[in-house]
C-alpha positions in Angstrom: -18.0 -15.7 -10.1 -14.4 -15.9 -11.1 -13.5 -15.0 -14.7 -12.1 -17.4 -17.3 -8.4 -17.9 -17.5 -6.5 -16.7 -20.5 -4.5 -19.1 -22.7 -0.9 -19.5 -21.5 2.0 -18.2 -23.7 5.7 -19.0 -23.9 6.4 -15.5 -22.6 4.5 -16.3 -19.5 6.5 -19.5 -18.9 9.8 -17.6 -19.4 8.7 -14.8 -17.1 7.8 -17.3 -14.3 11.0 -19.2 -14.8 13.0 -16.0 -14.3 11.1 -15.0 -11.2 11.2 -18.3 -9.2 14.8 -19.3 -9.8 15.3 -19.3 -6.0 13.0 -22.3 -5.6 14.2 -25.9 -5.9 13.8 -27.7 -9.2 11.1 -29.9 -7.6 9.2 -26.9 -6.3 9.4 -25.2 -9.7 8.1 -28.3 -11.5 5.2 -28.6 -9.1 4.2 -25.0 -9.7 4.4 -25.5 -13.5 2.1 -28.6 -13.2 -0.6 -26.6 -11.3 -0.3 -23.2 -13.0 -0.2 -24.5 -16.5 -3.7 -23.4 -17.6 -3.7 -19.6 -17.9 -2.4 -16.1 -17.7 -4.3 -15.2 -14.5 -2.6 -17.6 -12.2 0.7 -17.1 -14.0 0.6 -13.4 -13.4 -0.1 -13.9 -9.7 2.9 -16.3 -9.4 5.2 -14.0 -11.3 4.5 -11.1 -9.0 4.9 -13.3 -5.9 8.2 -14.5 -7.4 9.5 -10.9 -7.6 8.9 -10.7 -3.9 10.7 -14.1 -3.3 7.5 -15.5 -1.8 7.6 -18.8 0.0 6.8 -21.9 -2.0 3.9 -22.7 0.4 2.2 -19.4 -0.4 2.7 -19.7 -4.1 1.5 -23.3 -4.3 -1.4 -22.5 -1.9 -2.5 -19.7 -4.2 -2.1 -21.7 -7.4 -4.2 -24.5 -6.0 -6.9 -22.1 -4.7 -7.2 -20.4 -8.1 -7.3 -23.6 -10.0 -9.7 -25.1 -7.4 -7.5 -28.2 -7.3 -8.0 -30.6 -4.4 -5.4 -33.2 -5.4 -3.5 -33.9 -2.2 -0.3 -34.8 -4.1 0.2 -31.0 -4.5 -0.1 -30.5 -0.7 3.3 -31.8 0.5 3.0 -30.5 4.0 0.6 -28.9 6.6 1.8 -25.4 5.9 0.9 -25.6 2.2 -2.5 -27.1 3.1 -3.1 -24.3 5.6 -2.2 -21.6 3.1 -4.5 -23.3 0.5 -7.4 -23.5 2.9 -7.1 -19.9 4.1 -6.8 -18.5 0.6 -9.7 -20.6 -0.7 -11.9 -19.3 2.2 -11.4 -15.7 1.0 -11.5 -16.4 -2.8 -14.8 -18.4 -2.4 -16.8 -15.5 -0.9 -19.7 -14.8 -3.3 -19.7 -11.2 -4.6 -23.4 -11.3 -5.1 -24.1 -12.3 -1.5 -21.6 -9.9 0.0 -22.5 -6.6 -1.8 -21.3 -4.4 1.1 -17.9 -6.2 1.2 -18.4 -7.0 4.9 -17.3 -10.6 4.7 -14.3 -9.8 2.4 -12.9 -7.1 4.7 -13.5 -9.2 7.8 -11.8 -12.2 6.2 -8.8 -10.1 5.1 -8.3 -8.4 8.5 -8.4 -11.7 10.4 -6.1 -13.2 7.8 -3.7 -10.3 8.3 -3.3 -11.3 11.9 -2.8 -15.0 11.0 -0.5 -14.6 8.0 0.1 -11.3 6.3 1.8 -13.0 3.4 -1.5 -14.4 2.3 -3.1 -10.9 2.3 -0.3 -9.7 0.1 -1.0 -12.7 -2.2 -4.7 -11.9 -2.3 -4.1 -8.2 -3.2 -1.9 -9.4 -6.0 -4.6 -11.8 -7.2 -7.1 -9.0 -7.1 -5.0 -6.9 -9.4 -4.6 -9.8 -11.9 -8.3 -10.6 -11.6 -9.1 -6.9 -12.5 -7.4 -7.5 -15.8 -9.7 -10.4 -16.7 -13.3 -9.5 -16.2 -14.5 -10.5 -19.7 -17.1 -13.0 -18.6 -18.7 -10.7 -16.1 -21.7 -8.6 -17.0 -21.3 -4.8 -16.9 -23.1 -4.6 -13.6 -20.9 -7.3 -12.1 -17.8 -5.6 -13.4 -18.9 -2.3 -11.8 -19.7 -4.0 -8.5 -16.4 -5.8 -8.5 -14.5 -2.6 -9.3 -16.3 -0.6 -6.6 -15.6 -3.2 -4.0 -11.9 -3.2 -5.0 -11.7 0.6 -4.6 -13.6 0.6 -1.3 -11.7 -2.3 0.3 -8.6 -3.5 -1.6 -7.2 -0.2 -2.6 -7.6 1.3 0.8 -6.3 -1.8 2.5 -3.2 -1.7 0.3 -2.6 1.9 1.4 -3.1 0.9 5.0 -0.4 -1.8 4.5 2.0 0.7 2.9 1.6 -0.9 -0.5 1.5 2.3 -2.4 2.3 0.9 -5.9 -0.2 -1.8 -5.5 -2.9 0.7 -4.5 -2.1 2.8 -7.6 -2.2 -0.2 -9.9 -5.6 -1.4 -8.5 -7.1 2.1 -8.7 -5.9 2.5 -12.3 -7.7 -0.7 -13.3 -10.9 0.1 -11.3 -11.5 3.8 -12.1 -12.3 3.4 -15.8 -15.1 1.0 -14.8 -16.3 2.4 -11.5 -16.0 6.2 -12.4 -15.3 6.5 -16.1 -15.9 10.3 -16.4 -13.8 11.0 -13.3 -11.1 8.7 -14.6 -10.8 10.6 -17.8 -10.4 13.9 -16.0 -7.8 12.4 -13.6 -5.9 10.7 -16.4 -5.6 14.0 -18.2 -4.3 15.8 -15.1 -1.9 13.0 -14.3 -0.5 12.9 -17.9 0.1 16.6 -17.8 2.1 16.1 -14.6 4.0 13.2 -16.1 4.7 15.1 -19.3 6.8 17.5 -17.3 9.2 14.6 -16.5 12.4 14.2 -18.5 13.9 10.9 -19.5 16.1 10.8 -16.4 13.1 11.3 -14.1 13.7 15.0 -13.3 10.2 16.5 -13.5 10.6 20.1 -14.6 12.9 23.1 -14.5 12.0 23.9 -10.9 13.2 20.5 -9.7 16.1 20.3 -12.1 17.3 23.6 -10.4 18.0 21.5 -7.3 21.0 20.1 -9.0 22.4 23.5 -9.7 23.5 23.8 -6.1 27.0 22.3 -5.8 26.6 20.8 -2.3 23.5 18.9 -3.2 24.8 17.8 -6.6 28.0 16.6 -5.0 26.1 14.5 -2.5 24.0 12.9 -5.2 27.0 12.2 -7.5 29.0 10.8 -4.6 26.4 8.0 -4.1 25.1 9.7 -1.0 21.7 10.1 -2.6 19.5 9.6 -5.7 16.9 12.1 -6.9 13.7 10.5 -8.1 10.5 12.2 -9.4 7.3 11.0 -7.7 4.2 11.4 -9.9 0.9 12.3 -8.2 -1.2 9.4 -7.0 -4.7 8.9 -8.2 -6.0 10.0 -4.7 -3.8 13.1 -4.9 -5.3 13.9 -8.3 -8.7 13.5 -6.8 -7.9 15.9 -4.0 -6.4 18.4 -6.4 -9.5 18.1 -8.6 -11.7 18.9 -5.7 -9.5 21.7 -4.5 -8.6 20.0 -1.2 -4.9 20.3 -1.9 -2.8 22.5 -4.1 -0.8 21.2 -7.0 2.9 20.7 -6.3 5.9 18.8 -7.6 7.1 15.9 -5.5 10.5 14.4 -5.4 12.3 11.7 -3.4 15.9 12.1 -2.3 17.1 8.5 -1.6 20.0 8.2 0.7 22.1 5.1 1.7 21.3 5.4 5.5 19.3 7.3 8.1 22.2 9.5 9.1 22.6 10.7 5.5 18.8 11.4 5.4 19.2 14.0 8.2 22.3 15.4 6.6 20.5 15.8 3.3 17.6 17.5 5.2 20.1 20.0 6.6 21.5 20.7 3.1 18.2 21.5 1.4 17.0 23.6 4.4 20.2 25.7 4.2 19.8 26.2 0.4 16.1 27.1 0.3 13.3 28.4 2.4 10.7 25.9 3.5 7.0 26.1 4.5 6.6 26.6 8.2 4.1 23.7 8.5 5.5 21.6 5.7 7.9 19.5 7.8 7.2 16.0 9.1 9.6 13.5 10.6 8.2 10.1 9.9 11.5 8.4 10.8 11.2 9.4 14.4 7.5 8.6 14.4 6.6 6.2 11.6 3.1 6.3 10.2 0.6 3.6 11.1 1.2 1.8 7.8 4.9 1.5 8.7 6.0 4.3 6.3 9.2 6.2 7.3 10.8 9.3 5.8 11.4 13.0 6.2 9.0 15.4 4.5 9.6 19.1 3.8 8.2 21.5 1.3 10.8 23.7 -0.3 10.2 27.1 -1.8 12.5 27.8 -4.7 13.7 31.2 -5.9 11.0 31.4 -8.5 8.3 30.7 -5.9 7.7 27.1 -7.0 6.9 24.8 -4.1 8.6 21.4 -4.2 7.4 18.6 -1.8 10.7 16.8 -0.9 10.6 13.3 0.6 14.0 12.1 2.0 14.3 8.4 2.6 16.9 5.7 3.1 17.1 3.0 0.4 15.3 0.6 2.7 12.6 3.2 3.4 12.2 3.9 -0.3 11.5 0.3 -1.0 8.9 0.2 1.8 7.4 3.4 0.5 6.7 1.6 -2.7 5.8 -1.9 -1.7 5.0 -1.6 2.0 4.6 -4.7 4.1 5.2 -6.8 0.9 8.8 -5.7 1.0 9.5 -7.3 4.4 6.9 -10.0 5.1 8.6 -12.7 3.1 11.9 -12.2 4.9 13.0 -15.0 7.2 13.5 -12.6 10.2 10.1 -10.9 9.8 9.1 -10.0 13.3 5.3 -9.9 12.7 2.8 -7.5 11.2 2.1 -5.5 14.4 5.7 -4.3 14.4 5.0 -2.5 11.2 1.2 -1.9 11.1 -0.1 -1.9 14.7 -3.6 -0.8 13.6 -4.6 -4.4 12.7 -5.0 -5.1 16.4 -7.5 -2.3 16.7 -9.2 -3.5 13.5 -9.6 -7.0 15.0 -11.4 -5.5 18.0 -13.6 -3.5 15.7 -14.6 -6.6 13.9 -15.7 -8.2 17.1 -18.0 -5.3 17.6 -19.4 -5.8 14.1 -20.5 -9.3 15.0 -22.6 -8.0 17.8 -23.9 -5.0 15.9 -24.0 -5.4 12.1 -25.5 -1.9 11.7 -22.1 -0.4 12.8 -20.5 -1.6 9.5 -20.1 1.8 7.9 -18.5 3.5 10.8 -16.2 0.5 11.5 -15.2 0.4 7.9 -14.0 4.0 8.2 -12.2 3.2 11.4 -10.4 0.3 9.9 -9.6 1.6 6.5 -9.5 5.4 7.2 -6.4 7.3 8.3 -4.9 7.7 11.8 -4.0 10.6 14.0 -0.9 10.4 16.1 -1.4 11.1 19.8 1.4 11.6 22.4 0.8 10.7 26.0 2.4 12.3 29.1 5.4 9.9 28.8 6.0 10.9 25.2 4.8 7.5 23.9 2.9 7.5 20.6 -0.5 6.2 20.0 -2.6 6.0 16.8 -6.3 6.7 16.9 -8.8 6.7 13.9 -8.9 10.0 12.0 -12.6 10.2 13.0 -11.7 10.2 16.7 -12.4 13.2 18.9 -10.2 15.0 21.4 -12.1 13.2 24.2 -11.2 9.9 22.7 -7.5 10.9 23.0 -8.0 11.9 26.6 -9.4 8.4 27.4 -6.5 6.8 25.6 -3.8 8.8 27.4 -5.4 9.3 30.8 -7.8 6.3 31.3 -8.0 6.6 35.1 -8.9 10.3 35.1 -10.6 10.9 31.8 -14.1 10.6 33.2 -13.6 13.8 35.2 -12.4 15.9 32.2 -13.9 19.4 32.2 -11.9 21.2 29.5 -9.7 20.1 26.6 -7.1 22.3 24.9 -5.9 21.5 21.4 -2.4 22.7 20.5 -2.4 24.8 23.7 -5.3 26.8 22.4 
């Protein structure tokens, strides 16, 4: 059941006009004709416009949301294909798919066919979460839980951090209202420490006291940004799984300056011995890149420092959505190779439906990086065992394994 559309406002028209200026006049006119009934579809198109989405994707989504079958709005085969694929996912009945099996399967298979459409569907889900008025309380709860269990986690797996945060902020008040109130309070306390120019607190502002770092930032070699804790971070802090810390991003113009910046901060402050991670050399399975280090300031405050290039910073926020609409996009597996493993897992699901829960964790859970004897990197599910890694790295000899040492111990 899809919720009713909200009435269109002139503000919405102007917002859409400003976001799709790169389309031809004829394409804009066609979108206006189809999208002229409500805020929901307008919100989706505006967000797609900020990403410079293709006309075929935008028109396909508009037609799917309005359930329009008029062929005059399907100018070519590509638009018709987008429309059919999006309609296939949007038409899945929530009541008949309580576990979310069909939704996740459809999204993963669609990711391999056209990742742009998965991005569009995540955007649509966010807009839909804003308009649940005609759903019963039970339906709203079920819709929100499914969104958290599947769409939020899928957005993170695609590197779309901001999208995951927006979805979770819309879902938590409905799915877990008491937990949301606690997390909101903790998050507001963290945000209240931020100043108007995005420096979080005295501890982080102290970074600028050092002449070398300040000179680098002022000479356009880098930009200091405060990064508030995510909802998942707040949950982990609430449960005591991780300690509270201030997080900042140092944004540099290029990779070489990232490593130079890392050298500067390491010369200025002590760092945690296990707090360094080089995700530029070995990107994460969602395509994320950056240098991570935890600095220990003179007053004992720990600052989690993330150093990224401008391109990496954009990807850290928008993930695959920041690159998939580019003309030279090489394909999803170049950025998020785990989708190939996910497709294999879905084939297993068709043979054994009882394996749904474990396969869901394998697809949407995190990954562990494994290096084989040649130094090549492989990603295995976070639930994998050491023996799984042996079979991955030494398939011919793994069956004769007698002892496994982890970290040489």
